[in-house]
N, C-alpha and C positions, 0 to 999 in steps of 0.2 A: 229209455224213458217210454213210458206207456202212452199210447194214444187214447183218448183225445188229450191234446195239450191244453194247458191253462190259458184262458183269455187274460190279456194284460189289464191291469187296473191302474188307477192314478198312483198308487204306491209304487208300482213297478216303473212307471214313467219317471217318477221323482227320483228313484234310485239311479236310473241310467243317467239322468241329468246331473246327479251328484258326483258320479265318477268320471264324467266327461265335461263338456261345456254346453250350456243351454243353447248356444247359437249353432251347435252341430247336431241337434236332436229335433226331429220333426215327428208329430203324432197325428194319426188319423187323416183328416182332410188336408192338413198342411203338406202332406207328402205328395211330391210331383208324380203324375201318372206314368212318367217314363221309368219309374222304379217298380212298377207293377209287373214288369216282364223283362226279358232280355231280348236279343235280336231275333228270336224265333217265337213270335207270339202264338204260333199254332199249338204250343204246349200249354197255353193258358195265360190268363191275366189275373194275377192274385195280389191284392194290396197287402202290404205289411201293416202291422198295427203301429210299429215304431220304426223309424229310419234314423240311424246314427252313423256319423262319420268319425271314425277313430283315428288317432294320430300316433299312438305308441302301443307297445305290447302290454303295458300295465292296464290300459283301458280295455283292451281286448280280453285280457285275463279276468278282470273284474266282471265284465259283462257276461262272459262265458260261464264263469262260476255261478253267478247269480241266476242265469237262465237255466243251468243244469239243476240247481237246488230247487227252483220253482217250476220246473217242467214247462219252460217256455221255449218254443222252437226258434232256432237262429239260422239265418241264411247269410253266408258271407258273399259279398259282391265286390268285384273288381271294377272294371269299366262297363260291365253289362253287355259286352260284345259277343258273348258265347252263343252258340247255336243249339245247345242241348236242353234248354229249359231249366238249367241248374240254378239260375239267379232269380228264382221266383219264390215267393212265400206262400206256398200251397196251403199251409195250415196257419197262416197269420204269423204272429210273433214279431221277432226283431230282424230287420235287415241291417246287417253290419257292413258298412261300406269301408273298404280299405284304400280308397283312392287317394287319401291324404298321406298315406304312409309311403312317401317317395324319397326318403333319405337313404344314404349308403353308410353302413357302419363297418369299420375294420375290426376284426376280432382280436388282432394282436399287432403291436407296433413292429415286431420283428418279422412278421409274415405279411405279405402283400396280397393275400387272398381276401377280396372284399366279400361282404355279406349284404346283398341288396335287400332293401325292404320292398314291399309290394310296389309295383308300378315304376320302379327305378329302371330307367332305360339304359341300354348298353352304351349309348353315346354319352350320357351323363356320367357313367362309371369311367369311361375312357378319359373324359376331361379331368375328372378327379385324380386319376392315376398318373397323369402327365406331370 
């Protein structure tokens, strides 16, 4: 995707709300300042244009497809505890939070190999396997 990226519009915000839930989407000044950076603010403080918390892969897929087709940058954010400046929206765009993706899915009934979603902890996996 070529730089410069597209600035988001009301149409873009409305689409993101339509594929997720409005109570998990924040725009502009509604976004908390803690999402402007990760744990290493020396790399910069950059506000996203839109912050969205996704809960499943269908939402992630729809948002990523839309962003790609419309040349909108996307930054994926877990807990924001990184020290490399990777969870910052240097070029604006969408901050895609995967913090709510914390369930564990089993790929097969016959196999006991779990497939953790983001942020699933080992102890929660162990409890499920018992």
